[in-house]
C-alpha positions, 0 to 999 in steps of 0.5 A: 726576512730570510735568515743568514743561514738560509741565505747561504744555503740558497746561494750554494744551491744556486751556484751548484745549479749554475755549475751543473748547467755550465758543466752540461753545456761544456760536455755537449760542446767541448769537442774539437772538429775533424779535418775534412777528407778534402783537406788531405788532397795535397798528399800526392801518394794515395796510400799516404793520403788514405793512412792520413785520413785514418789517422784523423779518424783515430782521434775518434776511435781512441777517444774515451767515448769509444775505447771505454766500450772497446776494452781490452778485457771483459770489463767496460771502462767509464768516464774521461779517465777510462776507469773500470766500470762500477759496479764491477760488471762483465761482458757476458757471452753476448756483450750485454752483461751476465744473466744476473746483471744485464747492461739494460738493468741500469742503462735505459733507452736514453741518457738518464741525467739525474743519475748520470747514467748513459743510455741507448736501446742497444747498450753493450760492449763491442766484441772482445775481438774489437778491443782497442784499449792500449792498441796503436792506430795501426793495430786498430786499423788492422782490426777494423779491416778484418771481417773475422774481428769486425762482425763480418763487415766489408770495409765499405759497410763501416761507412754506415756503421761509424757514420750512421749507427745510433749507438756509435752516434751516442759518442757525440751526445754522451750527456753530463760530465762526459766529453763528446768525441771529436767533431761530429758523426757525419764528419767521422762518416765522411772520413771513413768513406774517403778512407775506404774509397782511397784504398783503406790504407793503414798508418805505419804505427 
């Protein structure tokens, strides 16, 4: 017959397991949708309509899943709270970490759930010129459109980068304990495409 102490341990472990499963499910599904480009058709002014679509896309760009890897300085942030990365790593010359501690030393090709470590084959920080932390949507929009700061991309090339790049896509499959970016990558890509084709206007602030 199972002892009372052992019974309590079993109950606690079971409850913890259920909590983890529930938390994992929530982290994968607790994402608000994004408005479709068609929903902005009622805005007659083309620049205002284009800016409104970028503002909707901004829900993704300013989400912790994106901002944490687009920090203002040389240290990435982590978690939904945007706390400084621990251990205290820095970007290094190429955004992949310093020689003594490369990003790939801890971050593998995929999320490693037992240790809660996110992963992707190209895990690295965005260029320093693309730091979004603390920036307004107008400032982020200007950065994204500037080839000198966006990796030499034309506005049209951002459609693939945001809508199909798999590292960007990690933001919607971040693993246990991290809220995914709003909507889906496909929805974000549709917004970028509509924004680019409508003149790529930026919001006023």
